[in-house]
C-alpha positions as CSV (number, residue, x, y, z in Angstrom):
1,M,-1.0,6.7,-22.9
2,M,1.1,5.2,-20.4
3,K,4.8,4.5,-21.3
4,E,6.2,0.5,-21.0
5,T,8.4,0.6,-17.9
6,A,11.9,1.2,-17.9
7,L,12.2,-0.6,-14.4
8,D,13.3,-4.0,-13.4
9,Y,10.8,-5.1,-10.9
10,S,12.3,-8.6,-10.7
11,V,14.5,-7.3,-8.0
12,I,11.5,-7.7,-5.7
13,S,11.8,-11.3,-5.7
14,K,14.9,-11.0,-3.4
15,L,12.8,-9.8,-0.8
16,G,11.5,-13.2,-0.1
17,L,7.7,-12.0,0.6
18,G,4.7,-14.5,1.1
19,L,2.5,-12.4,-1.1
20,P,3.4,-10.8,-4.3
21,P,3.3,-6.9,-4.4
22,I,0.2,-5.7,-6.5
23,G,0.5,-2.8,-9.0
24,V,-2.8,-0.7,-8.8
25,Y,-4.0,1.3,-11.6
26,Y,-6.6,3.9,-12.0
27,D,-8.1,4.5,-15.6
28,L,-10.8,6.3,-17.2
29,F,-10.8,4.1,-20.3
30,R,-11.1,0.5,-20.2
31,P,-7.4,-1.2,-20.1
32,A,-6.7,-2.9,-23.3
33,E,-4.3,-6.0,-21.7
34,V,-5.9,-6.4,-18.4
35,P,-9.0,-8.6,-18.1
36,Q,-12.1,-7.9,-16.3
37,L,-12.8,-9.4,-12.9
38,D,-15.3,-12.1,-13.4
39,K,-18.6,-10.8,-12.2
40,S,-19.3,-13.9,-10.1
41,V,-16.6,-12.6,-7.9
42,E,-18.2,-10.3,-5.3
43,K,-15.7,-8.7,-2.8
44,S,-14.7,-5.2,-1.2
45,L,-12.1,-3.3,-2.7
46,C,-9.7,-4.4,0.1
47,E,-10.8,-8.1,-0.6
48,L,-9.7,-7.5,-4.3
49,L,-6.2,-6.6,-3.2
50,R,-5.9,-9.9,-1.2
51,Y,-7.5,-11.7,-3.9
52,A,-4.8,-10.3,-6.5
53,Q,-2.1,-11.6,-4.3
54,E,-3.6,-15.0,-3.7
55,T,-4.5,-15.7,-7.5
56,G,-1.3,-14.0,-8.8
57,E,-3.4,-12.9,-12.0
58,P,-4.0,-9.3,-13.5
59,F,-7.6,-8.2,-13.6
60,Y,-9.5,-5.1,-13.6
61,F,-12.7,-3.9,-11.3
62,S,-15.4,-1.7,-12.8
63,D,-18.7,-0.1,-12.0
64,E,-20.1,-3.4,-13.6
65,N,-18.8,-5.9,-10.9
66,K,-20.4,-5.8,-7.5
67,E,-18.5,-4.6,-4.2
68,T,-19.4,-5.3,-1.0
69,C,-18.3,-2.3,1.1
70,V,-17.2,1.2,0.5
71,G,-14.9,0.6,-2.3
72,K,-16.6,2.1,-5.4
73,I,-17.1,5.2,-3.2
74,M,-13.2,5.7,-2.5
75,V,-12.4,5.2,-6.2
76,G,-15.1,7.8,-7.3
77,M,-17.9,5.3,-8.9
78,D,-20.4,6.0,-6.2
79,S,-21.0,8.5,-3.4
80,F,-22.1,8.0,0.5
81,P,-25.5,8.2,1.4
82,P,-26.4,10.9,4.4
83,S,-26.9,8.0,6.8
84,A,-23.0,7.0,6.5
85,E,-21.7,10.6,6.2
86,S,-23.6,11.7,9.5
87,G,-21.6,8.7,11.3
88,Q,-24.3,6.4,12.0
89,I,-22.5,3.1,10.9
90,G,-19.5,3.5,13.2
91,E,-21.3,3.8,16.4
92,R,-23.4,0.9,15.8
93,L,-20.2,-1.1,14.9
94,G,-19.0,-0.2,18.2
95,V,-15.9,1.6,17.0
96,F,-17.1,5.0,17.8
97,N,-18.9,6.1,20.8
98,S,-21.1,8.7,18.8
99,P,-22.0,9.4,15.3
100,R,-20.1,12.8,15.4
101,C,-16.9,10.9,16.1
102,N,-17.4,8.8,13.0
103,A,-18.6,11.8,11.0
104,R,-15.3,13.6,11.3
105,L,-13.7,10.8,9.2
106,Y,-15.5,11.9,6.0
107,Y,-13.6,15.1,6.3
108,S,-10.3,13.5,6.3
109,V,-10.5,10.2,4.1
110,K,-9.3,10.6,0.6
111,R,-11.8,9.9,-2.1
112,L,-10.9,10.1,-6.1
113,K,-13.3,12.8,-7.8
114,Q,-16.5,11.2,-8.9
115,G,-16.7,9.9,-12.3
116,T,-12.8,10.4,-13.1
117,V,-12.2,6.5,-12.4
118,N,-14.1,3.9,-14.3
119,Y,-11.6,1.0,-14.0
120,V,-9.3,-0.1,-11.2
121,S,-6.6,-2.7,-12.4
122,F,-4.7,-5.2,-10.0
123,V,-1.6,-6.4,-11.5
124,P,1.2,-8.6,-9.7
125,Y,4.6,-7.2,-9.8
126,D,6.1,-10.0,-12.2
127,K,3.4,-9.0,-14.8
128,I,3.7,-5.3,-14.7
129,T,4.5,-4.0,-18.0
130,K,3.6,-0.2,-17.0
131,D,4.5,1.8,-13.8
132,P,1.6,1.6,-11.4
133,D,-0.2,4.3,-9.7
134,V,0.3,2.5,-6.6
135,L,2.6,-0.3,-5.9
136,V,1.5,-2.2,-2.6
137,F,3.6,-4.4,-0.7
138,A,2.5,-6.8,2.2
139,G,4.5,-8.7,4.6
140,T,6.0,-8.8,8.3
141,P,7.9,-5.5,9.6
142,G,11.0,-7.5,9.0
143,Q,10.4,-8.4,5.5
144,V,9.1,-4.8,4.3
145,E,11.7,-3.0,6.2
146,P,13.9,-3.0,3.2
147,V,11.0,-1.3,1.1
148,M,10.6,1.4,3.6
149,R,14.7,1.8,3.5
150,A,14.7,1.9,0.0
151,A,12.6,5.1,-0.2
152,T,15.2,7.0,2.4
153,Y,18.2,5.4,1.1
154,S,18.9,8.0,-1.3
155,T,16.5,10.8,-0.4
156,G,16.6,11.0,3.8
157,V,12.5,11.2,3.7
158,N,10.9,10.4,6.7
159,Y,8.6,7.3,7.4
160,T,5.1,8.0,7.8
161,S,2.0,6.0,8.5
162,E,-1.6,7.2,8.5
163,S,-5.0,5.3,8.7
164,T,-8.4,5.6,10.3
165,A,-10.3,2.9,12.3
166,V,-12.6,2.3,9.3
167,M,-12.4,2.8,5.6
168,G,-8.9,1.4,5.5
169,C,-8.8,0.9,1.7
170,S,-8.6,4.6,1.3
171,W,-5.3,4.8,3.3
172,F,-3.4,1.9,1.5
173,L,-5.1,2.4,-2.1
174,V,-6.1,5.9,-2.6
175,N,-4.5,8.2,0.0
176,P,-1.0,7.6,-1.4
177,Y,-2.0,8.3,-5.0
178,M,-3.8,11.5,-4.0
179,T,-0.9,12.7,-1.7
180,G,2.1,11.5,-3.4
181,K,3.6,10.0,-0.2
182,I,4.5,6.7,0.7
183,N,2.1,5.3,3.6
184,F,2.5,2.0,5.7
185,T,-0.6,0.7,7.5
186,V,-1.4,-2.2,9.9
187,P,-4.5,-3.8,8.5
188,A,-5.1,-5.4,12.0
189,F,-5.9,-1.7,13.2
190,I,-8.9,-1.4,10.5
191,H,-12.2,-2.7,11.3
192,G,-12.9,-4.3,7.8
193,P,-9.6,-5.9,6.9
194,H,-9.4,-7.1,10.5
195,G,-13.0,-8.5,10.5
196,R,-12.6,-9.9,7.3
197,Q,-9.4,-11.6,8.3
198,L,-7.6,-10.7,5.0
199,W,-4.2,-10.7,6.5
200,D,-2.3,-12.1,9.0
201,E,-2.1,-9.8,12.3
202,S,1.5,-9.2,11.9
203,T,1.1,-7.9,8.4
204,V,2.3,-4.4,7.6
205,L,1.1,-3.2,3.9
206,V,3.5,-0.4,2.3
207,S,1.6,1.6,-0.4
208,V,4.1,3.2,-2.8
209,P,2.6,5.9,-5.2
210,Y,4.1,6.1,-8.8
211,Q,6.4,9.1,-8.1
212,W,8.3,7.0,-5.7
213,V,8.2,3.7,-7.4
214,P,11.5,4.1,-9.3
215,T,13.5,5.4,-6.3
216,V,12.1,2.3,-4.3
217,I,12.7,-0.2,-7.1
218,N,16.4,1.2,-8.2
219,N,17.4,1.3,-4.4
220,L,16.3,-2.2,-3.7
221,A,18.6,-3.1,-6.6
222,E,21.3,-1.0,-5.3
223,M,21.5,-1.4,-1.4
224,P,21.8,-4.1,0.8
225,L,18.7,-5.7,1.5
226,E,20.0,-7.5,4.6
227,L,21.9,-5.2,6.9
228,E,24.9,-6.8,9.0
229,G,23.5,-4.8,12.1
230,H,20.2,-6.6,11.9
231,E,21.6,-10.2,12.2
232,S,22.0,-10.2,15.8
233,K,22.2,-7.9,18.7
234,E,25.9,-8.7,19.2
235,K,26.6,-7.9,15.6
236,Y,24.7,-4.4,16.0
237,Y,26.8,-3.4,18.9
238,S,29.9,-4.6,17.4
239,E,29.5,-2.8,14.2
240,F,28.1,0.5,15.7
241,S,30.9,0.5,18.1
242,G,33.6,0.1,15.7
243,I,31.9,2.9,13.5
244,L,32.3,5.2,16.3
245,A,35.7,4.1,17.2
246,D,36.9,4.8,13.6
247,L,35.1,8.1,13.6
248,D,37.0,9.0,16.9
249,E,40.4,8.2,15.2
250,E,39.6,10.0,12.2
251,M,38.5,13.1,14.2
252,K,41.9,13.5,15.8
253,N,43.2,14.9,12.4
254,P,40.0,16.2,10.4
């Protein structure tokens, strides 16, 4: 049984994001406190993330719901047919010049083990009661910069971004959960989200797996969200040169 969260997610409101971050949960058993997505709603998995952002209401998705792309396969509710895994689709979409190029992706794109997840819940951050498996932020690079900085603020961890031209839902929903690494992606680089026009072309998605959620949330509350050096080019140079001058002075008598 997952414990109630001890984190204060309200700090997220200070980021001024246009879309609410969404907590994603992968469950074998039916979630007790989240309603099922209405069966009349037929969307792809990546569209469901956007739908949760738009409605601001929690819901879960299961095999009982129709999914219009590869989402069920990514979360272990279904499997690819040979025609897909052989790379036939990507060439016909014009994304790859041959099936073999498309086929390579099926060895690198992460998928949850089939049969291990029966329910995928999407919960807006202001309704989170239990820490999510993945917390997904969306915004312009400037808006989500503090989220990335919150990860490195107390750890020094590097920023990483990994994705492929197709099957983007794996990279911002499944991959972080399976690798335990924060991943940022640009939806406009990925065929499905781009074609479905799910987000503005300037949008960056930052996916934070559960291991990193406490670090990110706690550091967002502790660190300055807006840095003086980001206010203007003049302030950047002034602050940086001032720090160097101070260090030069201190090093005269280390």
